[in-house]
C-alpha positions in Angstrom: 86.9 65.4 66.8 90.2 64.3 65.3 89.8 67.2 62.7 89.4 69.7 65.4 92.4 68.3 67.4 94.6 68.4 64.2 93.4 72.1 63.4 94.3 73.1 66.8 97.7 71.4 66.8 98.3 73.1 63.3 97.3 76.6 64.7 99.6 76.2 67.9 102.5 75.1 65.7 102.0 78.2 63.5 102.0 80.5 66.6 105.0 79.0 67.9 106.9 79.9 64.7 106.5 83.6 65.1 109.6 85.5 64.5 111.4 87.2 67.2 110.5 90.6 65.9 106.9 90.0 66.8 107.9 89.8 70.5 107.5 93.0 72.4 110.9 94.8 72.7 112.3 95.6 76.0 114.8 98.5 76.0 118.1 97.9 77.8 117.7 99.3 81.3 113.8 99.1 81.2 113.7 96.3 83.7 115.5 97.1 86.9 113.9 95.1 89.8 113.1 91.6 90.2 109.4 92.7 90.1 109.9 94.2 86.7 111.0 90.8 85.4 108.1 89.2 87.0 105.8 91.7 85.6 107.2 91.2 82.2 107.2 87.4 82.5 103.4 87.5 83.6 102.5 89.6 80.7 104.2 87.2 78.3 102.6 84.2 80.0 99.1 85.8 79.7 99.8 86.7 76.0 100.7 82.9 75.4 97.7 81.8 77.3 99.8 79.2 79.3 98.1 76.7 81.6 99.8 76.4 84.9 100.0 73.2 86.9 102.5 71.0 88.7 103.5 73.3 91.6 102.2 76.7 90.6 98.6 77.6 89.8 99.0 81.1 88.4 101.4 83.1 86.3 102.7 85.4 89.1 103.8 82.3 91.1 105.4 80.8 88.1 107.2 83.9 87.0 108.5 84.5 90.6 109.7 80.9 90.8 111.4 81.1 87.4 113.2 84.3 88.4 114.4 82.9 91.7 115.6 79.8 89.9 117.6 81.9 87.6 119.3 83.8 90.5 119.8 80.7 92.6 117.4 82.0 95.3 115.0 80.0 97.4 111.5 80.9 96.5 110.9 82.1 100.0 113.6 84.7 99.5 111.7 86.5 96.7 110.0 89.1 98.9 113.3 90.0 100.3 114.9 90.8 97.1 111.9 91.8 95.0 112.7 95.4 94.9 116.6 94.8 94.6 117.9 96.9 91.6 120.0 95.1 89.0 123.1 96.9 88.0 125.0 96.5 84.8 128.6 95.2 85.0 131.1 97.9 84.7 134.6 97.4 84.0 135.8 97.7 87.6 132.9 95.2 88.6 134.1 93.0 86.1 137.8 93.1 87.3 136.4 92.5 90.6 134.6 89.5 89.8 137.6 88.1 87.9 139.7 88.7 90.9 137.3 86.9 93.2 137.3 83.9 91.0 141.0 83.8 90.8 141.3 83.9 94.5 138.8 81.4 95.0 140.5 79.0 92.8 143.9 79.5 94.4 142.7 78.7 97.8 
């Protein structure tokens, strides 16, 4: 029994040391909506054969939760924003964001 456990641990350590080049590439601009990010996360979770517990029981729920947490959204708000498209920051958007931050600091 101990030999099998050691072999399984050794195999899982070897799998976790895969170089980043083995991961599927995602081209810039390929993931547009929150659903796209959830779908990508679910496929990665399934490939990694993750086990879900402590709050979520399936890869879709876990991925949706992680996306919402990253964006500081309550999980109940996921459906509202699921089809929202992400936009890359442009130079005007960056300056607007910087202006908003400086205004909020001066108040």
